[in-house]
Biotite code that builds the C-alpha atoms (Angstrom):
import biotite.structure as struc

atoms = struc.array([
    struc.Atom([137.145, 90.531, 65.198], chain_id="A", res_id=1, res_name="ILE", atom_name="CA", element="C"),
    struc.Atom([140.610, 88.910, 65.318], chain_id="A", res_id=2, res_name="SER", atom_name="CA", element="C"),
    struc.Atom([143.726, 90.705, 66.470], chain_id="A", res_id=3, res_name="ILE", atom_name="CA", element="C"),
    struc.Atom([146.990, 89.783, 64.922], chain_id="A", res_id=4, res_name="LEU", atom_name="CA", element="C"),
    struc.Atom([149.830, 90.971, 67.111], chain_id="A", res_id=5, res_name="GLY", atom_name="CA", element="C"),
    struc.Atom([153.583, 90.744, 66.859], chain_id="A", res_id=6, res_name="THR", atom_name="CA", element="C"),
    struc.Atom([153.455, 87.063, 67.864], chain_id="A", res_id=7, res_name="SER", atom_name="CA", element="C"),
    struc.Atom([151.707, 86.033, 64.611], chain_id="A", res_id=8, res_name="GLY", atom_name="CA", element="C"),
    struc.Atom([149.099, 84.242, 66.698], chain_id="A", res_id=9, res_name="ILE", atom_name="CA", element="C"),
    struc.Atom([145.479, 84.999, 65.925], chain_id="A", res_id=10, res_name="VAL", atom_name="CA", element="C"),
    struc.Atom([143.455, 85.775, 69.042], chain_id="A", res_id=11, res_name="ILE", atom_name="CA", element="C"),
    struc.Atom([139.695, 85.493, 68.255], chain_id="A", res_id=12, res_name="PRO", atom_name="CA", element="C"),
    struc.Atom([137.476, 87.871, 70.193], chain_id="A", res_id=13, res_name="PHE", atom_name="CA", element="C"),
    struc.Atom([133.969, 86.955, 68.974], chain_id="A", res_id=14, res_name="SER", atom_name="CA", element="C"),
    struc.Atom([132.061, 83.735, 69.121], chain_id="A", res_id=15, res_name="THR", atom_name="CA", element="C"),
    struc.Atom([132.150, 83.269, 65.323], chain_id="A", res_id=16, res_name="ALA", atom_name="CA", element="C"),
    struc.Atom([135.795, 83.921, 65.011], chain_id="A", res_id=17, res_name="SER", atom_name="CA", element="C"),
    struc.Atom([136.541, 81.577, 67.889], chain_id="A", res_id=18, res_name="TYR", atom_name="CA", element="C"),
    struc.Atom([134.567, 78.836, 66.239], chain_id="A", res_id=19, res_name="ALA", atom_name="CA", element="C"),
    struc.Atom([136.355, 79.521, 62.956], chain_id="A", res_id=20, res_name="ALA", atom_name="CA", element="C"),
    struc.Atom([139.604, 79.407, 64.594], chain_id="A", res_id=21, res_name="SER", atom_name="CA", element="C"),
    struc.Atom([138.733, 75.939, 66.191], chain_id="A", res_id=22, res_name="ILE", atom_name="CA", element="C"),
    struc.Atom([137.712, 74.646, 62.667], chain_id="A", res_id=23, res_name="ARG", atom_name="CA", element="C"),
    struc.Atom([140.979, 76.117, 61.241], chain_id="A", res_id=24, res_name="GLN", atom_name="CA", element="C"),
    struc.Atom([143.122, 74.344, 63.975], chain_id="A", res_id=25, res_name="ASN", atom_name="CA", element="C"),
    struc.Atom([141.435, 70.993, 63.190], chain_id="A", res_id=26, res_name="LEU", atom_name="CA", element="C"),
    struc.Atom([141.911, 71.585, 59.510], chain_id="A", res_id=27, res_name="ASP", atom_name="CA", element="C"),
    struc.Atom([145.604, 72.319, 59.960], chain_id="A", res_id=28, res_name="VAL", atom_name="CA", element="C"),
    struc.Atom([146.053, 69.039, 62.048], chain_id="A", res_id=29, res_name="ALA", atom_name="CA", element="C"),
    struc.Atom([144.354, 67.012, 59.407], chain_id="A", res_id=30, res_name="ILE", atom_name="CA", element="C"),
    struc.Atom([146.281, 68.720, 56.583], chain_id="A", res_id=31, res_name="ALA", atom_name="CA", element="C"),
    struc.Atom([149.507, 67.834, 58.407], chain_id="A", res_id=32, res_name="ALA", atom_name="CA", element="C"),
    struc.Atom([148.437, 64.215, 58.463], chain_id="A", res_id=33, res_name="GLY", atom_name="CA", element="C"),
    struc.Atom([147.333, 63.844, 62.008], chain_id="A", res_id=34, res_name="ASN", atom_name="CA", element="C"),
    struc.Atom([144.135, 62.234, 63.035], chain_id="A", res_id=35, res_name="GLU", atom_name="CA", element="C"),
    struc.Atom([144.496, 62.785, 66.782], chain_id="A", res_id=36, res_name="THR", atom_name="CA", element="C"),
    struc.Atom([144.001, 66.077, 68.525], chain_id="A", res_id=37, res_name="VAL", atom_name="CA", element="C"),
    struc.Atom([144.260, 67.433, 72.033], chain_id="A", res_id=38, res_name="VAL", atom_name="CA", element="C"),
    struc.Atom([141.361, 69.694, 73.052], chain_id="A", res_id=39, res_name="LEU", atom_name="CA", element="C"),
    struc.Atom([142.239, 71.917, 75.915], chain_id="A", res_id=40, res_name="THR", atom_name="CA", element="C"),
    struc.Atom([140.268, 74.463, 77.965], chain_id="A", res_id=41, res_name="THR", atom_name="CA", element="C"),
    struc.Atom([143.070, 77.031, 77.786], chain_id="A", res_id=42, res_name="GLY", atom_name="CA", element="C"),
    struc.Atom([146.819, 77.797, 77.826], chain_id="A", res_id=43, res_name="GLY", atom_name="CA", element="C"),
    struc.Atom([147.646, 76.165, 81.098], chain_id="A", res_id=44, res_name="ARG", atom_name="CA", element="C"),
    struc.Atom([145.855, 72.939, 80.503], chain_id="A", res_id=45, res_name="SER", atom_name="CA", element="C"),
    struc.Atom([147.605, 72.927, 77.001], chain_id="A", res_id=46, res_name="GLU", atom_name="CA", element="C"),
    struc.Atom([150.982, 73.338, 78.641], chain_id="A", res_id=47, res_name="GLU", atom_name="CA", element="C"),
    struc.Atom([150.327, 70.488, 81.014], chain_id="A", res_id=48, res_name="TYR", atom_name="CA", element="C"),
    struc.Atom([148.919, 68.263, 78.192], chain_id="A", res_id=49, res_name="ALA", atom_name="CA", element="C"),
    struc.Atom([152.071, 68.871, 76.109], chain_id="A", res_id=50, res_name="LYS", atom_name="CA", element="C"),
    struc.Atom([154.135, 67.212, 78.842], chain_id="A", res_id=51, res_name="LYS", atom_name="CA", element="C"),
    struc.Atom([152.271, 63.915, 78.681], chain_id="A", res_id=52, res_name="ILE", atom_name="CA", element="C"),
    struc.Atom([150.731, 63.769, 75.139], chain_id="A", res_id=53, res_name="VAL", atom_name="CA", element="C"),
    struc.Atom([153.475, 63.238, 72.487], chain_id="A", res_id=54, res_name="ASP", atom_name="CA", element="C"),
    struc.Atom([151.960, 65.019, 69.499], chain_id="A", res_id=55, res_name="LEU", atom_name="CA", element="C"),
    struc.Atom([153.074, 67.877, 67.205], chain_id="A", res_id=56, res_name="PRO", atom_name="CA", element="C"),
    struc.Atom([152.138, 71.416, 68.428], chain_id="A", res_id=57, res_name="VAL", atom_name="CA", element="C"),
    struc.Atom([149.535, 71.887, 65.717], chain_id="A", res_id=58, res_name="HIS", atom_name="CA", element="C"),
    struc.Atom([147.537, 68.969, 67.200], chain_id="A", res_id=59, res_name="CYS", atom_name="CA", element="C"),
    struc.Atom([146.736, 71.117, 70.428], chain_id="A", res_id=60, res_name="PHE", atom_name="CA", element="C"),
    struc.Atom([143.508, 73.008, 70.012], chain_id="A", res_id=61, res_name="VAL", atom_name="CA", element="C"),
    struc.Atom([142.236, 75.397, 72.675], chain_id="A", res_id=62, res_name="GLN", atom_name="CA", element="C"),
    struc.Atom([138.574, 74.843, 72.629], chain_id="A", res_id=63, res_name="MET", atom_name="CA", element="C"),
    struc.Atom([138.053, 77.229, 75.503], chain_id="A", res_id=64, res_name="GLY", atom_name="CA", element="C"),
    struc.Atom([134.367, 77.285, 76.453], chain_id="A", res_id=65, res_name="ASP", atom_name="CA", element="C"),
    struc.Atom([133.313, 75.548, 73.131], chain_id="A", res_id=66, res_name="PHE", atom_name="CA", element="C"),
    struc.Atom([133.675, 71.875, 74.261], chain_id="A", res_id=67, res_name="SER", atom_name="CA", element="C"),
    struc.Atom([130.398, 70.628, 72.634], chain_id="A", res_id=68, res_name="GLY", atom_name="CA", element="C"),
    struc.Atom([131.059, 72.568, 69.336], chain_id="A", res_id=69, res_name="TYR", atom_name="CA", element="C"),
    struc.Atom([134.678, 71.433, 69.190], chain_id="A", res_id=70, res_name="THR", atom_name="CA", element="C"),
    struc.Atom([133.864, 67.767, 69.624], chain_id="A", res_id=71, res_name="ILE", atom_name="CA", element="C"),
    struc.Atom([131.049, 67.913, 67.046], chain_id="A", res_id=72, res_name="GLN", atom_name="CA", element="C"),
    struc.Atom([133.596, 69.313, 64.604], chain_id="A", res_id=73, res_name="GLN", atom_name="CA", element="C"),
    struc.Atom([135.997, 66.594, 65.358], chain_id="A", res_id=74, res_name="CYS", atom_name="CA", element="C"),
    struc.Atom([133.239, 64.055, 64.463], chain_id="A", res_id=75, res_name="GLY", atom_name="CA", element="C"),
    struc.Atom([132.368, 65.866, 61.256], chain_id="A", res_id=76, res_name="ARG", atom_name="CA", element="C"),
    struc.Atom([136.110, 66.004, 60.281], chain_id="A", res_id=77, res_name="LYS", atom_name="CA", element="C"),
    struc.Atom([136.617, 62.356, 61.052], chain_id="A", res_id=78, res_name="ASN", atom_name="CA", element="C"),
    struc.Atom([139.168, 62.929, 63.771], chain_id="A", res_id=79, res_name="ILE", atom_name="CA", element="C"),
    struc.Atom([140.175, 59.517, 64.997], chain_id="A", res_id=80, res_name="LYS", atom_name="CA", element="C"),
    struc.Atom([140.974, 60.336, 68.649], chain_id="A", res_id=81, res_name="LYS", atom_name="CA", element="C"),
    struc.Atom([140.549, 63.462, 70.886], chain_id="A", res_id=82, res_name="ALA", atom_name="CA", element="C"),
    struc.Atom([142.104, 64.036, 74.219], chain_id="A", res_id=83, res_name="TYR", atom_name="CA", element="C"),
    struc.Atom([139.844, 66.260, 76.316], chain_id="A", res_id=84, res_name="VAL", atom_name="CA", element="C"),
    struc.Atom([142.012, 68.119, 78.927], chain_id="A", res_id=85, res_name="VAL", atom_name="CA", element="C"),
    struc.Atom([141.155, 70.543, 81.551], chain_id="A", res_id=86, res_name="GLY", atom_name="CA", element="C"),
    struc.Atom([140.660, 71.445, 85.200], chain_id="A", res_id=87, res_name="PHE", atom_name="CA", element="C"),
    struc.Atom([137.819, 70.852, 87.552], chain_id="A", res_id=88, res_name="ILE", atom_name="CA", element="C"),
    struc.Atom([135.740, 73.874, 86.743], chain_id="A", res_id=89, res_name="GLY", atom_name="CA", element="C"),
    struc.Atom([135.294, 73.210, 83.004], chain_id="A", res_id=90, res_name="LYS", atom_name="CA", element="C"),
    struc.Atom([135.293, 69.432, 83.323], chain_id="A", res_id=91, res_name="LEU", atom_name="CA", element="C"),
    struc.Atom([132.584, 69.637, 86.090], chain_id="A", res_id=92, res_name="ALA", atom_name="CA", element="C"),
    struc.Atom([130.425, 71.560, 83.557], chain_id="A", res_id=93, res_name="LYS", atom_name="CA", element="C"),
    struc.Atom([131.134, 69.112, 80.790], chain_id="A", res_id=94, res_name="MET", atom_name="CA", element="C"),
    struc.Atom([130.452, 66.205, 83.060], chain_id="A", res_id=95, res_name="ALA", atom_name="CA", element="C"),
    struc.Atom([126.998, 67.687, 83.682], chain_id="A", res_id=96, res_name="ALA", atom_name="CA", element="C"),
    struc.Atom([126.374, 67.766, 79.969], chain_id="A", res_id=97, res_name="GLY", atom_name="CA", element="C"),
    struc.Atom([126.998, 71.465, 79.330], chain_id="A", res_id=98, res_name="VAL", atom_name="CA", element="C"),
    struc.Atom([128.309, 72.102, 75.781], chain_id="A", res_id=99, res_name="LYS", atom_name="CA", element="C"),
    struc.Atom([129.081, 75.759, 76.221], chain_id="A", res_id=100, res_name="GLN", atom_name="CA", element="C"),
    struc.Atom([131.104, 76.288, 79.503], chain_id="A", res_id=101, res_name="THR", atom_name="CA", element="C"),
    struc.Atom([131.504, 80.040, 79.690], chain_id="A", res_id=102, res_name="HIS", atom_name="CA", element="C"),
    struc.Atom([130.773, 81.465, 83.105], chain_id="A", res_id=103, res_name="VAL", atom_name="CA", element="C"),
    struc.Atom([127.945, 83.725, 81.795], chain_id="A", res_id=104, res_name="LYS", atom_name="CA", element="C"),
    struc.Atom([126.115, 80.901, 80.224], chain_id="A", res_id=105, res_name="GLY", atom_name="CA", element="C"),
    struc.Atom([126.545, 78.120, 82.803], chain_id="A", res_id=106, res_name="SER", atom_name="CA", element="C"),
    struc.Atom([127.360, 77.672, 86.440], chain_id="A", res_id=107, res_name="LYS", atom_name="CA", element="C"),
    struc.Atom([128.921, 74.661, 88.060], chain_id="A", res_id=108, res_name="VAL", atom_name="CA", element="C"),
    struc.Atom([126.064, 72.473, 89.386], chain_id="A", res_id=109, res_name="ASP", atom_name="CA", element="C"),
    struc.Atom([126.858, 71.841, 93.005], chain_id="A", res_id=110, res_name="MET", atom_name="CA", element="C"),
    struc.Atom([123.878, 69.514, 93.322], chain_id="A", res_id=111, res_name="ASN", atom_name="CA", element="C"),
    struc.Atom([125.171, 67.429, 90.505], chain_id="A", res_id=112, res_name="PHE", atom_name="CA", element="C"),
    struc.Atom([128.818, 67.325, 92.065], chain_id="A", res_id=113, res_name="LEU", atom_name="CA", element="C"),
    struc.Atom([127.208, 66.464, 95.436], chain_id="A", res_id=114, res_name="SER", atom_name="CA", element="C"),
    struc.Atom([125.556, 63.423, 93.732], chain_id="A", res_id=115, res_name="GLU", atom_name="CA", element="C"),
    struc.Atom([128.829, 62.290, 92.291], chain_id="A", res_id=116, res_name="LEU", atom_name="CA", element="C"),
    struc.Atom([130.311, 62.589, 95.657], chain_id="A", res_id=117, res_name="ALA", atom_name="CA", element="C"),
    struc.Atom([127.551, 60.443, 97.094], chain_id="A", res_id=118, res_name="LYS", atom_name="CA", element="C"),
    struc.Atom([128.277, 57.870, 94.390], chain_id="A", res_id=119, res_name="LYS", atom_name="CA", element="C"),
    struc.Atom([131.953, 58.006, 95.576], chain_id="A", res_id=120, res_name="ALA", atom_name="CA", element="C"),
    struc.Atom([130.647, 57.083, 99.058], chain_id="A", res_id=121, res_name="ASN", atom_name="CA", element="C"),
    struc.Atom([131.177, 60.620, 100.582], chain_id="A", res_id=122, res_name="ALA", atom_name="CA", element="C"),
    struc.Atom([129.411, 61.063, 103.962], chain_id="A", res_id=123, res_name="ASN", atom_name="CA", element="C"),
    struc.Atom([126.534, 63.410, 104.453], chain_id="A", res_id=124, res_name="GLU", atom_name="CA", element="C"),
    struc.Atom([128.567, 66.218, 105.940], chain_id="A", res_id=125, res_name="GLU", atom_name="CA", element="C"),
    struc.Atom([130.843, 66.248, 102.817], chain_id="A", res_id=126, res_name="VAL", atom_name="CA", element="C"),
    struc.Atom([127.790, 66.087, 100.608], chain_id="A", res_id=127, res_name="ILE", atom_name="CA", element="C"),
    struc.Atom([126.373, 69.221, 102.396], chain_id="A", res_id=128, res_name="GLN", atom_name="CA", element="C"),
    struc.Atom([129.690, 70.986, 102.132], chain_id="A", res_id=129, res_name="SER", atom_name="CA", element="C"),
    struc.Atom([129.767, 70.430, 98.362], chain_id="A", res_id=130, res_name="ILE", atom_name="CA", element="C"),
    struc.Atom([126.197, 71.763, 98.058], chain_id="A", res_id=131, res_name="LYS", atom_name="CA", element="C"),
    struc.Atom([127.289, 74.940, 99.695], chain_id="A", res_id=132, res_name="LYS", atom_name="CA", element="C"),
    struc.Atom([130.627, 75.361, 97.890], chain_id="A", res_id=133, res_name="ALA", atom_name="CA", element="C"),
    struc.Atom([131.014, 78.386, 95.706], chain_id="A", res_id=134, res_name="ASN", atom_name="CA", element="C"),
    struc.Atom([133.331, 77.010, 93.063], chain_id="A", res_id=135, res_name="THR", atom_name="CA", element="C"),
    struc.Atom([134.414, 73.687, 91.591], chain_id="A", res_id=136, res_name="ALA", atom_name="CA", element="C"),
    struc.Atom([137.851, 74.337, 92.838], chain_id="A", res_id=137, res_name="ARG", atom_name="CA", element="C"),
    struc.Atom([136.466, 74.472, 96.397], chain_id="A", res_id=138, res_name="HIS", atom_name="CA", element="C"),
    struc.Atom([134.593, 71.221, 95.803], chain_id="A", res_id=139, res_name="VAL", atom_name="CA", element="C"),
    struc.Atom([137.927, 69.693, 94.679], chain_id="A", res_id=140, res_name="SER", atom_name="CA", element="C"),
    struc.Atom([139.551, 70.924, 97.946], chain_id="A", res_id=141, res_name="GLU", atom_name="CA", element="C"),
    struc.Atom([136.809, 69.285, 99.986], chain_id="A", res_id=142, res_name="ILE", atom_name="CA", element="C"),
    struc.Atom([137.051, 66.076, 98.094], chain_id="A", res_id=143, res_name="ILE", atom_name="CA", element="C"),
    struc.Atom([140.919, 65.989, 98.688], chain_id="A", res_id=144, res_name="LYS", atom_name="CA", element="C"),
    struc.Atom([140.644, 66.992, 102.451], chain_id="A", res_id=145, res_name="GLU", atom_name="CA", element="C"),
    struc.Atom([138.226, 64.179, 103.045], chain_id="A", res_id=146, res_name="ASN", atom_name="CA", element="C"),
    struc.Atom([140.098, 61.675, 100.987], chain_id="A", res_id=147, res_name="ASN", atom_name="CA", element="C"),
    struc.Atom([137.082, 60.781, 98.784], chain_id="A", res_id=148, res_name="ILE", atom_name="CA", element="C"),
    struc.Atom([138.233, 58.212, 96.266], chain_id="A", res_id=149, res_name="THR", atom_name="CA", element="C"),
    struc.Atom([136.605, 57.781, 92.989], chain_id="A", res_id=150, res_name="GLY", atom_name="CA", element="C"),
    struc.Atom([135.105, 61.369, 92.696], chain_id="A", res_id=151, res_name="PHE", atom_name="CA", element="C"),
    struc.Atom([137.503, 62.632, 90.124], chain_id="A", res_id=152, res_name="PHE", atom_name="CA", element="C"),
    struc.Atom([137.135, 59.427, 88.109], chain_id="A", res_id=153, res_name="GLU", atom_name="CA", element="C"),
    struc.Atom([133.380, 60.042, 88.064], chain_id="A", res_id=154, res_name="LEU", atom_name="CA", element="C"),
    struc.Atom([133.990, 63.571, 86.670], chain_id="A", res_id=155, res_name="ILE", atom_name="CA", element="C"),
    struc.Atom([136.044, 62.076, 83.926], chain_id="A", res_id=156, res_name="CYS", atom_name="CA", element="C"),
    struc.Atom([133.573, 59.218, 83.174], chain_id="A", res_id=157, res_name="SER", atom_name="CA", element="C"),
    struc.Atom([130.769, 61.676, 82.980], chain_id="A", res_id=158, res_name="GLU", atom_name="CA", element="C"),
    struc.Atom([132.694, 64.035, 80.799], chain_id="A", res_id=159, res_name="THR", atom_name="CA", element="C"),
    struc.Atom([133.623, 61.185, 78.500], chain_id="A", res_id=160, res_name="TYR", atom_name="CA", element="C"),
    struc.Atom([130.022, 60.054, 78.141], chain_id="A", res_id=161, res_name="ARG", atom_name="CA", element="C"),
    struc.Atom([128.750, 63.483, 77.363], chain_id="A", res_id=162, res_name="HIS", atom_name="CA", element="C"),
    struc.Atom([131.624, 64.286, 74.801], chain_id="A", res_id=163, res_name="MET", atom_name="CA", element="C"),
    struc.Atom([131.068, 60.944, 73.099], chain_id="A", res_id=164, res_name="ARG", atom_name="CA", element="C"),
    struc.Atom([127.485, 61.831, 72.834], chain_id="A", res_id=165, res_name="LYS", atom_name="CA", element="C"),
    struc.Atom([128.226, 65.263, 71.517], chain_id="A", res_id=166, res_name="HIS", atom_name="CA", element="C"),
    struc.Atom([130.445, 63.700, 68.914], chain_id="A", res_id=167, res_name="SER", atom_name="CA", element="C"),
    struc.Atom([127.604, 61.350, 67.817], chain_id="A", res_id=168, res_name="GLU", atom_name="CA", element="C"),
    struc.Atom([129.747, 58.461, 69.102], chain_id="A", res_id=169, res_name="GLU", atom_name="CA", element="C"),
    struc.Atom([132.184, 59.157, 66.247], chain_id="A", res_id=170, res_name="LYS", atom_name="CA", element="C"),
    struc.Atom([135.236, 60.169, 68.185], chain_id="A", res_id=171, res_name="VAL", atom_name="CA", element="C"),
    struc.Atom([137.225, 57.957, 70.605], chain_id="A", res_id=172, res_name="PRO", atom_name="CA", element="C"),
    struc.Atom([137.952, 60.133, 73.675], chain_id="A", res_id=173, res_name="ILE", atom_name="CA", element="C"),
    struc.Atom([140.570, 60.301, 76.384], chain_id="A", res_id=174, res_name="ASP", atom_name="CA", element="C"),
    struc.Atom([139.663, 62.621, 79.241], chain_id="A", res_id=175, res_name="VAL", atom_name="CA", element="C"),
    struc.Atom([142.315, 63.990, 81.478], chain_id="A", res_id=176, res_name="ILE", atom_name="CA", element="C"),
    struc.Atom([141.600, 65.982, 84.564], chain_id="A", res_id=177, res_name="LEU", atom_name="CA", element="C"),
    struc.Atom([144.618, 67.980, 85.986], chain_id="A", res_id=178, res_name="PHE", atom_name="CA", element="C"),
    struc.Atom([144.943, 69.729, 89.327], chain_id="A", res_id=179, res_name="ASP", atom_name="CA", element="C"),
    struc.Atom([146.345, 73.210, 89.238], chain_id="A", res_id=180, res_name="PHE", atom_name="CA", element="C"),
    struc.Atom([149.899, 72.053, 89.673], chain_id="A", res_id=181, res_name="GLU", atom_name="CA", element="C"),
    struc.Atom([149.757, 69.807, 86.541], chain_id="A", res_id=182, res_name="GLY", atom_name="CA", element="C"),
    struc.Atom([149.257, 66.470, 88.326], chain_id="A", res_id=183, res_name="GLN", atom_name="CA", element="C"),
    struc.Atom([146.687, 64.113, 86.837], chain_id="A", res_id=184, res_name="ILE", atom_name="CA", element="C"),
    struc.Atom([143.707, 63.744, 89.169], chain_id="A", res_id=185, res_name="LEU", atom_name="CA", element="C"),
    struc.Atom([141.942, 61.209, 86.923], chain_id="A", res_id=186, res_name="ALA", atom_name="CA", element="C"),
    struc.Atom([141.740, 60.005, 83.453], chain_id="A", res_id=187, res_name="ARG", atom_name="CA", element="C"),
    struc.Atom([139.136, 58.068, 81.368], chain_id="A", res_id=188, res_name="LYS", atom_name="CA", element="C"),
    struc.Atom([139.397, 56.585, 77.884], chain_id="A", res_id=189, res_name="SER", atom_name="CA", element="C"),
])
């Protein structure tokens, strides 16, 4: 089901219609002569991305929870570059290799995030705090409070690696992780 309101914007409400809207968004960008797209996890990440990526509005695609599907479609449609933009919650799931990031289908893996923190030289107390955290946002706060450098870069690197794999290595990717105020925490291309 799609609801067309007074704005003229189609809002898909089923999985099939959301997937169709993603394909259609990509087709519009291609038909308009663009080979680069910006894949965002929602409206706020799209708003922040528009401030730093200079592309026409039709190149911004809200992939929502369908990160794996969207990047696969980019590969099939010969997109030449995809920015993958979001916040810690969705990118933490993508970094762990999750293709469908909806809260019902996947949880943030705190053990995975604690392993990344360990790689970023976090001490044992921080690692244990991350394992006990309830949300990725809480993990982000722990990382910032303890000045752990390199953690957010690892999130982006792992997201990059998995998204490249999901695209069958066809699509060059630039991952941008924003904080909730619109500042870039890390980036990987």
